[in-house]
C-alpha positions in Angstrom: -0.3 0.3 0.1 2.9 2.3 0.8 4.0 2.0 -2.5 0.5 2.6 -4.2 0.7 5.9 -2.3 3.6 6.6 -3.3 2.8 6.1 -6.8 -0.2 8.8 -7.2 2.3 11.1 -6.5 4.0 10.4 -10.1 3.4 12.7 -13.1 0.2 11.8 -14.0 -1.3 10.3 -11.1 -3.5 7.7 -12.9 -4.6 9.3 -15.0 -4.6 7.1 -18.3 -4.1 7.6 -22.4 -8.1 7.6 -24.1 -9.5 7.1 -21.0 -13.2 6.9 -22.8 -12.3 4.6 -25.2 -15.3 2.5 -23.9 -17.5 4.3 -21.9 -17.3 7.0 -25.4 -15.5 6.5 -28.2 -15.7 9.8 -29.5 -15.2 11.9 -26.8 -11.8 13.2 -27.8 -13.6 13.8 -31.9 -16.1 15.6 -30.3 -14.0 18.0 -28.2 -11.4 18.6 -31.2 -14.6 19.4 -34.0 -16.2 21.6 -31.5 -12.9 23.3 -31.1 -12.1 24.0 -34.5 -15.5 25.3 -35.3 -14.8 27.8 -31.9 -11.3 28.5 -32.8 -12.5 29.4 -37.0 -15.2 32.1 -35.6 -13.0 33.1 -32.6 -9.1 33.2 -33.0 -8.7 34.8 -29.6 -10.0 31.9 -28.2 -6.8 29.4 -27.8 -5.1 31.9 -25.4 -8.5 32.2 -23.0 -8.3 28.6 -22.7 -5.0 27.8 -22.1 -5.6 30.1 -19.1 -8.9 28.9 -18.5 -7.3 25.3 -17.8 -4.1 27.2 -16.1 -6.5 28.9 -13.6 -8.0 25.8 -13.0 -5.0 23.1 -12.2 -3.6 26.0 -10.1 -7.2 25.7 -7.8 -7.5 22.6 -6.2 -5.8 20.6 -8.7 -7.1 20.2 -12.8 -10.7 19.6 -10.9 -12.8 21.8 -13.3 -13.5 23.7 -10.3 -12.8 27.5 -11.9 -16.4 26.5 -14.3 -18.7 26.4 -11.5 -20.6 28.9 -10.6 -21.3 31.0 -7.8 -24.2 30.6 -5.4 -26.1 32.6 -2.8 -23.7 31.4 0.1 -20.1 30.6 -2.0 -18.5 32.9 -3.9 -16.8 30.8 -6.8 -13.2 31.0 -8.1 -14.9 32.8 -11.4 -15.2 35.8 -9.6 -12.1 36.1 -7.7 -9.5 38.6 -8.7 -7.5 36.9 -11.1 -10.4 34.8 -13.2 -12.9 37.9 -13.7 -11.3 38.2 -17.2 -11.3 34.3 -18.1 -14.1 33.8 -21.4 -14.3 30.6 -23.1 -17.1 29.2 -20.5 -20.0 29.1 -23.1 -17.5 27.0 -25.1 -16.7 24.5 -22.9 -20.6 24.5 -21.9 -21.4 23.7 -25.4 -19.2 21.0 -25.7 -20.3 19.5 -22.6 -24.3 19.2 -23.9 -22.3 17.8 -27.6 -20.7 15.0 -25.6 -23.3 14.4 -22.9 -25.9 13.4 -25.9 -23.5 10.9 -27.2 -22.3 9.5 -23.6 -24.5 11.2 -20.9 -23.0 11.3 -17.5 -19.1 9.9 -18.3 -17.2 12.6 -19.7 -15.6 15.4 -16.6 -15.9 19.0 -17.6 -12.0 18.7 -15.9 -10.8 16.5 -19.1 -13.3 18.7 -21.6 -11.6 21.6 -20.5 -7.8 20.0 -20.7 -8.4 18.6 -24.0 -10.2 21.9 -25.3 -6.8 24.0 -23.9 -4.3 21.7 -26.0 -6.6 21.1 -28.8 -6.9 25.3 -29.4 -3.7 25.7 -29.1 -3.2 22.7 -31.6 -5.9 24.2 -34.6 -2.6 26.4 -36.5 -1.1 23.5 -36.8 -3.5 20.6 -37.4 -1.5 18.0 -35.1 -1.6 17.8 -31.0 1.0 19.9 -29.7 1.3 17.6 -26.4 -0.6 15.1 -25.5 -3.3 15.1 -22.7 -3.8 12.2 -20.0 -7.6 12.0 -19.2 -9.4 10.2 -16.4 -10.1 13.7 -14.1 -12.9 13.8 -12.3 -14.6 17.0 -11.3 -14.0 19.2 -7.8 -17.7 20.0 -5.5 -16.0 23.1 -4.1 -14.7 26.7 -5.7 -13.8 29.3 -3.5 -12.7 32.5 -4.9 -10.4 33.1 -2.4 -8.8 30.0 -2.9 -8.2 31.2 -6.3 -6.7 35.0 -4.7 -4.4 33.0 -2.2 -3.1 30.0 -5.3 -3.0 32.1 -9.3 0.3 33.5 -9.4 -0.3 37.1 -10.1 1.7 39.3 -12.8 3.4 41.4 -10.5 5.2 38.2 -9.1 9.4 38.5 -8.6 11.1 35.7 -8.7 10.5 34.5 -5.7 7.2 34.4 -5.5 6.5 32.8 -8.6 9.6 29.6 -7.9 7.3 29.2 -4.5 3.9 29.7 -6.6 5.4 26.7 -8.7 7.3 24.4 -6.4 3.8 24.5 -4.6 2.2 22.6 -7.4 5.3 19.9 -8.0 6.4 22.4 -10.5 10.1 24.2 -11.6 11.7 26.9 -12.6 12.0 24.8 -15.8 8.6 24.3 -15.7 7.4 28.3 -14.7 9.5 29.6 -17.7 8.9 27.2 -20.6 4.6 27.5 -19.2 5.5 31.5 -19.0 6.4 31.3 -22.9 2.3 31.4 -23.2 2.4 35.0 -23.5 3.2 34.3 -27.2 -0.9 34.4 -27.3 -3.9 36.6 -25.7 -3.4 39.4 -24.4 -2.8 41.2 -21.0 -4.9 44.1 -19.6 -3.8 47.6 -18.9 -4.5 47.6 -15.6 -2.2 44.5 -14.4 1.1 46.4 -16.3 0.7 50.3 -15.9 1.8 50.5 -12.8 5.5 49.6 -14.3 4.5 52.5 -17.3 3.4 55.4 -14.8 3.9 54.9 -10.8 6.6 52.1 -10.4 7.7 53.0 -7.2 5.1 55.2 -6.6 6.8 58.4 -7.9 5.8 58.5 -10.8 8.3 56.6 -11.9 8.8 53.8 -14.8 10.2 49.8 -14.4 14.0 50.6 -15.3 13.5 46.8 -16.5 11.9 47.7 -18.9 12.5 48.5 -22.7 12.1 52.4 -22.5 11.0 52.1 -26.4 8.5 49.1 -25.7 7.1 51.8 -22.8 6.6 54.2 -24.9 5.1 51.7 -27.4 2.8 50.5 -24.5 1.7 53.9 -23.5 0.6 54.6 -26.8 -2.2 52.3 -25.8 -2.6 52.2 -21.7 -3.0 56.0 -21.1 -3.5 56.7 -17.6 -2.8 54.5 -14.1 -7.4 54.5 -14.0 -7.6 52.6 -17.7 -8.6 48.9 -17.0 -10.6 47.8 -19.6 -8.3 48.2 -22.7 -5.6 45.0 -23.3 -2.9 44.8 -25.4 -1.0 42.0 -27.1 1.6 40.4 -25.0 3.5 39.4 -28.7 3.1 42.3 -30.7 1.9 41.4 -33.7 1.6 37.5 -34.1 -1.0 37.4 -30.6 -2.6 35.0 -32.5 0.3 32.8 -33.5 1.9 30.4 -30.9 5.2 30.4 -31.4 8.4 30.8 -29.6 8.5 34.7 -29.5 8.1 35.4 -26.4 11.6 34.7 -25.6 13.2 37.0 -27.7 11.4 40.1 -27.0 11.3 38.7 -23.3 15.2 38.5 -23.2 15.2 42.2 -24.9 13.6 43.3 -22.1 10.4 43.7 -23.9 8.4 41.0 -21.4 5.1 43.0 -20.0 4.2 41.9 -16.5 6.4 42.0 -13.9 6.5 38.6 -13.9 7.7 38.3 -16.8 10.5 40.7 -16.8 11.0 38.8 -13.4 12.4 35.5 -15.6 15.8 37.9 -15.9 16.3 38.1 -12.5 18.0 34.9 -12.2 20.7 33.3 -13.9 19.1 29.9 -14.3 16.0 31.2 -15.3 17.7 34.0 -18.1 20.1 30.2 -19.1 16.3 28.6 -19.7 15.0 31.5 -21.4 17.6 31.9 -23.6 17.4 27.9 -24.7 13.6 28.4 -25.3 14.2 31.2 -28.3 14.8 28.0 -30.6 10.8 27.0 -31.2 11.6 23.5 -32.1 13.1 23.1 -28.7 10.4 25.1 -27.1 7.6 23.2 -28.1 9.0 20.0 -27.1 9.5 21.4 -23.6 6.0 22.9 -23.5 4.2 19.9 -24.5 6.0 18.2 -21.0 5.2 21.1 -19.1 2.0 20.9 -20.0 1.3 17.5 -19.4 3.0 18.3 -16.0 0.6 20.8 -15.1 -2.4 19.0 -16.4 -1.8 16.0 -13.9 -1.4 18.5 -10.4 -3.9 17.1 -7.8 -6.1 15.5 -10.0 -9.2 13.8 -8.6 -9.5 10.0 -10.3 -11.4 6.7 -9.0 -14.3 7.7 -7.4 -13.3 10.8 -6.2 -15.1 13.6 -7.4 -18.3 13.0 -9.6 -18.5 13.7 -13.2 -20.8 17.0 -13.4 -23.7 16.8 -15.6 -23.3 20.5 -16.1 -20.7 21.9 -16.1 -21.3 25.0 -14.0 -23.3 23.1 -11.0 -22.4 20.5 -8.7 -24.5 18.1 -9.0 -27.1 17.7 -6.7 
């Protein structure tokens, strides 16, 4: 028994390849086909689903808890400050409805989210960019306070980032690799405008920010009070999944303090320099995503298979 307990914490835990091959053989195809339709209509979707999967896994593990709605007596994760700008819930619901029609009460929302994140990023390549093991079960608890406590913030320094990832069983290598997800998507001005206008509280600019890039960001975010404008994180290719994040980062053009923080240790800087090579980045990203997708998963009889992703079963 001791041995089994130890195996439970291994990479992937008890997740497996094609968990649904007997119970719902069409499940993965349904996810992929639905995602292709949705991404064609909305090219910004991959960034949104990737972020949602990340925010799910960092709070109670990859258990679909980020998908739950708040109730009269509970404020759920999705209503926590770091999650107010999440999007794509409607896409997960659409996929879940299609799967429920074919295989009722069989496929978890947690697995659907993990597959949807992978499949959305993969659309541009026409092949799966990382392996997603399945067999996750859905959690029944979702608390906004836990989201606030567990999701690494865009103003974290290296020490805090390293701690946050270590608490989930991820190392510095995973941290630098997964930060490369910032090659797609947008950042909200209010998460980085202090670097432009009030870095130390004296109306100053962050000296670790490339001054040309800072001038560009100031044209987009014109005041500290702007909390609606968004800016591409990888200027010019924000819907293109590539390794551009790293040359930008090395030129001090990382948008967030948490990006710039990766250049504050020799170890993390070295990793960033290696990842400029796109093939290397894709290989490493696939491995780190598999590790992230296995954080604290519920399997076997733990949790439940939610019938509707936004509510626990009654």
